[in-house]
C-alpha positions in Angstrom: -145.3 -37.6 -167.7 -144.3 -38.6 -164.1 -143.0 -35.1 -163.4 -146.1 -33.4 -164.6 -149.7 -32.8 -163.3 -152.7 -32.9 -165.6 -155.6 -30.6 -164.9 -159.1 -31.2 -166.3 -161.2 -28.1 -165.9 -164.9 -27.2 -166.0 -166.2 -23.6 -165.8 -169.9 -22.8 -165.4 -170.4 -20.0 -167.9 -173.0 -17.5 -169.2 -174.8 -18.5 -172.4 -172.1 -18.7 -175.1 -172.4 -17.7 -178.8 -170.9 -19.1 -181.9 -170.8 -22.7 -180.9 -171.5 -25.7 -183.2 -172.6 -29.3 -182.6 -170.0 -31.7 -181.4 -168.9 -34.6 -183.5 -171.3 -37.5 -183.1 -170.1 -40.0 -180.5 -171.7 -43.1 -179.0 -173.7 -42.6 -175.9 -171.6 -42.7 -172.7 -173.3 -45.4 -170.6 -171.8 -43.9 -167.5 -174.8 -41.6 -167.4 -178.3 -42.7 -166.8 -179.8 -40.5 -169.6 -178.6 -39.1 -172.9 -179.5 -35.5 -172.1 -177.6 -35.1 -168.8 -174.9 -33.2 -170.8 -175.3 -32.2 -174.5 -171.9 -31.4 -175.9 -171.0 -28.7 -178.4 -167.8 -27.1 -179.6 -166.5 -23.5 -179.9 -163.5 -22.3 -181.9 -160.8 -20.3 -180.1 -157.9 -19.1 -182.3 -158.3 -21.9 -184.8 -158.7 -24.7 -182.2 -162.0 -26.4 -181.1 -162.8 -26.5 -177.4 -165.7 -28.3 -175.7 -168.7 -26.7 -174.1 -171.7 -28.5 -172.7 -175.3 -27.8 -171.6 -176.7 -29.8 -168.7 -180.4 -30.8 -168.3 -181.0 -27.9 -165.9 -180.0 -25.4 -168.6 -176.5 -24.5 -167.3 -173.6 -24.1 -169.7 -170.0 -25.2 -169.1 -166.7 -24.7 -170.7 -164.2 -27.6 -170.6 -160.5 -27.7 -171.2 -157.3 -29.3 -169.8 -153.8 -28.2 -169.0 -150.4 -29.9 -168.5 -148.7 -28.4 -165.4 -145.1 -28.7 -164.3 -145.6 -27.8 -160.6 -148.3 -27.7 -157.9 -148.2 -23.9 -158.1 -149.0 -24.1 -161.9 -151.7 -26.6 -161.2 -153.3 -24.3 -158.6 -153.4 -21.4 -161.1 -154.8 -23.6 -163.9 -158.3 -23.3 -162.6 -158.4 -19.5 -161.8 -161.4 -18.0 -163.6 -160.9 -14.4 -162.6 -157.7 -12.3 -162.2 -157.5 -10.8 -158.6 -155.1 -7.9 -158.0 -152.5 -10.2 -156.2 -152.2 -12.3 -159.4 -151.8 -9.3 -161.7 -148.4 -10.5 -163.0 -149.1 -14.2 -163.1 -149.9 -16.2 -166.2 -153.5 -17.4 -165.9 -154.0 -19.6 -168.9 -157.7 -20.3 -168.3 -158.5 -16.6 -167.8 -156.7 -15.7 -171.1 -158.2 -18.5 -173.0 -161.8 -17.6 -172.1 -161.1 -13.9 -172.7 -159.9 -14.6 -176.2 -163.2 -16.3 -177.0 -165.4 -13.8 -175.0 -166.6 -16.7 -172.8 -167.9 -15.2 -169.6 -167.6 -17.3 -166.4 -170.6 -17.4 -164.1 -169.6 -15.8 -160.8 -171.0 -17.9 -158.0 -168.9 -16.5 -155.1 -166.0 -18.7 -156.1 -163.0 -17.6 -158.3 -161.9 -21.1 -159.4 -163.2 -23.7 -161.8 -164.1 -27.3 -161.0 -161.0 -29.4 -161.3 -159.9 -33.0 -161.6 -156.1 -33.5 -161.3 -154.0 -36.5 -162.3 -150.5 -37.5 -161.3 -148.5 -40.6 -162.2 -146.0 -42.2 -159.7 -143.9 -45.3 -159.6 -144.9 -46.2 -156.0 -148.2 -44.8 -154.7 -147.5 -46.0 -151.1 -144.4 -43.8 -151.0 -146.3 -40.6 -151.8 -147.0 -38.7 -148.5 -150.6 -38.1 -147.6 -150.0 -34.3 -147.5 -148.9 -34.4 -151.2 -151.9 -36.4 -152.2 -154.0 -33.8 -150.3 -152.4 -30.9 -152.1 -153.2 -32.5 -155.5 -156.8 -33.2 -154.6 -157.3 -29.7 -153.2 -155.3 -27.9 -156.0 -153.1 -26.4 -153.3 -149.8 -24.7 -154.2 -146.5 -25.5 -152.7 -146.8 -22.9 -149.9 -150.5 -23.3 -149.1 -151.1 -24.3 -145.4 -152.6 -27.7 -144.6 -156.0 -27.2 -143.0 -157.6 -30.7 -143.2 -155.4 -33.3 -141.5 -156.6 -36.3 -143.4 -157.4 -37.5 -146.9 -160.5 -39.5 -148.0 -160.0 -41.8 -150.9 -161.0 -45.0 -152.7 -158.4 -47.3 -154.3 -158.3 -50.0 -156.9 -155.6 -52.3 -158.1 -155.0 -53.8 -161.6 -152.1 -56.2 -162.3 -150.4 -55.1 -159.2 -150.6 -51.3 -160.0 -152.7 -49.1 -157.7 -154.9 -46.1 -158.6 -156.3 -43.9 -155.9 -159.1 -41.3 -156.2 -158.9 -38.6 -153.6 -161.5 -36.1 -152.6 -160.8 -32.4 -152.1 -162.5 -30.7 -149.1 -164.8 -27.9 -150.1 -162.5 -27.0 -153.0 -164.6 -27.9 -156.1 -161.8 -30.4 -156.9 -160.6 -34.0 -156.6 -157.6 -36.0 -157.9 -156.5 -39.3 -159.3 -153.0 -40.6 -158.3 -152.0 -43.8 -160.2 -149.0 -46.2 -160.8 -150.7 -47.4 -164.0 -149.2 -45.5 -166.9 -151.4 -47.4 -169.4 -154.5 -46.4 -167.5 -153.3 -42.8 -167.3 -152.5 -42.4 -171.0 -155.1 -44.7 -172.7 -158.1 -44.5 -170.4 -158.0 -41.7 -167.9 -156.8 -38.7 -170.0 -158.9 -39.5 -173.1 -162.1 -40.5 -171.2 -162.3 -40.8 -167.4 -160.9 -37.4 -166.6 -163.7 -35.5 -168.3 -166.5 -38.1 -167.5 -165.7 -38.1 -163.8 -165.5 -34.3 -163.7 -168.9 -34.0 -165.3 -170.3 -36.4 -162.7 -168.6 -34.4 -159.9 -169.9 -31.1 -161.2 -173.5 -32.4 -161.5 -173.3 -34.0 -158.0 -171.8 -30.8 -156.5 -174.4 -28.5 -158.0 -177.6 -30.5 -157.8 -177.0 -33.0 -154.9 -177.8 -36.0 -157.1 -175.8 -38.4 -159.2 -176.7 -38.8 -162.9 -175.5 -42.4 -163.0 -176.5 -45.9 -161.8 -173.1 -47.4 -162.5 -171.0 -48.8 -159.6 -167.8 -46.6 -159.9 -169.6 -43.3 -160.2 -171.7 -44.2 -157.1 -168.6 -45.0 -155.1 -167.2 -41.7 -156.2 -170.3 -39.8 -155.2 -170.1 -41.4 -151.7 -166.4 -40.3 -151.6 -167.3 -36.7 -152.6 -170.1 -36.6 -150.1 -167.7 -37.6 -147.3 -165.7 -34.4 -147.8 -168.7 -32.0 -147.9 -169.2 -30.1 -144.6 -173.0 -30.0 -145.0 -173.4 -33.6 -146.2 -173.7 -36.4 -143.7 -175.0 -39.1 -146.0 -171.6 -40.7 -146.9 -171.1 -44.3 -145.9 -167.6 -44.7 -144.2 -167.5 -48.3 -145.2 -167.1 -47.2 -148.8 -164.0 -45.1 -148.5 -160.8 -44.9 -146.6 -159.1 -42.3 -144.5 -155.4 -41.6 -143.9 -154.1 -39.0 -141.5 -151.6 -36.4 -142.7 -148.5 -36.5 -140.5 
């Protein structure tokens, strides 16, 4: 797990067909209302995948991938196949094509993404590598932004850092806590935080009154070029050497 990257993906899509109600789950109190996202499922080649409808009438397709490199992570959220990627494996493009799910083109050829990486020592991970994870950059992509914005927490001596991408429709979680990564983040927080991020990015408001989501929204706002509302007391910066 420590040599892999985990990519949680959300794609705005055109109205889908052939979906069914999701299995009943308890209301997620992260959100301030029950109807912010209504979840459904759609079957693709015998496997159920999640789709959601937000309270503004927009549909989304959700999935996740395990990636063995930054280059694979970068390609995991490609929603269209440009000519220069003609010979590359684009798992998300193929998956949606098999189900006739049509992405909504909004001038961007990539899905919203929330990446996860696990490390033994977060303080030893260079800032440029953390930036690549948050921005979904490949190994050979140039560094444009020379700093990272993040919030960090510590539990039983193990640190977890949430890092914002800069105008990339993405962010990342880097953690030393394997229990959190396996038992809490991947089953729950990866998707929940991504839903919050998508809603905040699209509508400029946060559908939650909880503390952690509000810290995250402040972090995301700090990395938006047209948003000056972020409070610098609520996030940290580190310069990329």
